[in-house]
C-alpha angles and dihedrals in degrees: 000000000000120000117218123191118201122194106217097165134053123279110226121202117186133172130208126194122194126191127179099231115234103146124180133170087275092050133252115009118261113259094032108144111230108202123192119187124188114199125200118203120182146151137227114210089342094310118123113238130208111282117253120216135195119191137192127189131188134167125236108249128232114271107200108206129145142154129225117204138166114258091220104053100179105032142030127255111268135202139179088192091250094133126065091230115049120204106229093173137010118194139174122221114203117191105221091169129098099249137057105266137190122211142200120226125200135172138204137179121260117214124210095339128130136230128196115217117180092332097315119110117220117196120201111237104155135044124222123214119270101232089117125186125187124212128187112219114243106203092183101053096029142025112295113247094010127100106239143143092281093065123100123243111226115229094176134336123000117257112267109284112218119242108279089017127131131202131185120225123196117206112205142179128190112270089234087069094059121081122174148102136254113311096010112146131217118189121200131192116222120201124193127189131182112242115175144356124198116213120183092336096315118109117214122201107227097204138015090212101269098085090240110143091199093070103030101100133072095224132119101278090191090062106044118184091009131148091266099031128104117179132188128241123185111222101163122120098290095017090243103109091248131110122182133184139164125234131189135228118195122194112227121187135166115245115209095150104060135231099297092265102053120038120221091207113062135169127196136172134210131184106234101175142007131184093247106040095024107200096335108099092326121198134217097258128138109290093028121131118232123194118209121204122198116191124191125184128181106216093172127100095241130064120257112223135202090019113181127179121195128183128183114221106250121251117266091030136090125218114248108233117249092003096120111111132171136197113197143145093044097318117132102193118069115235138174112280138189116286089243087066101040132002147156120239111207091192093062095023088231136130119218128194119191101202096174110196119011109195123233126190142171087243110072089212089067097046109113124236122195124197127201123186132180137161136229134188119229108239 
């Protein structure tokens, strides 16, 4: 007896795909299980039969992609060597991949190279030391974008940065390892590599050290794109799991001393009156009044702070009461000021001017000059 089966109704074949949605800028999150189910519905002699299903599952692989940028986009880092740790580079790591990723950060000196920042060329002419330290900026417990006590010292890799996340890393050296003068430039190369990504409790090494994306993962290479497999693909700039940039440090110091030829602190005197000639061509005779002028200019590129000028009244003269005048904060004509700013101490026979901050700048037009005048009578 032969058995014949006749299909008298339609055969329906449907498919259903399911994806747990975890979408980032780089796409679906690594480790997401993509499930596709095909369902077969059919009848025998008009009688519905049990549906038949076929299913395929694969995991979304790790896409390693990240950007390395300078924190200061329009200017270099600057220091007057006032802090023990000097920031030679400040970079931001942005995880453009689809998995949380940890990174290594390393630095090295450039020698004699140049860097263009916002149209200005900076040429390396000094080397810093190489006792590098790396700090991750903590914008919650500290000031965002500023190295401070709230930041975390790296002792290895960074913590895993979430997909679409950005962290700032400060690269520092001790100030004792920097030797230079105003406007000297040190360039540093910063290299960042992806290290690990943790997916559903399993940590995947992103690279075995040879920048070969075919052997970077810890998956079952014999079962690629399987239900339990997660592989690694490098999608950064050169597809080599390495990003490199150069950052600049410029030394900025105030200069109240001068250049060795011209002094920035000068003092002159002029006889303004005597009892014989009065104010017409007066001479330095007993009873004459002499006016001293002290001029101070900051020709450096950094501000000088807590600036104080003192001057002992010379022997054989007597200070003229209320003659102490000061021009500061951009003023050009000396005027009487509060005693907290400038005063005469009869006990020490000394005048003192507390000038506070004297501005420096790369533009000579913005370099501040202060003027102090006072008068004495020749005994």
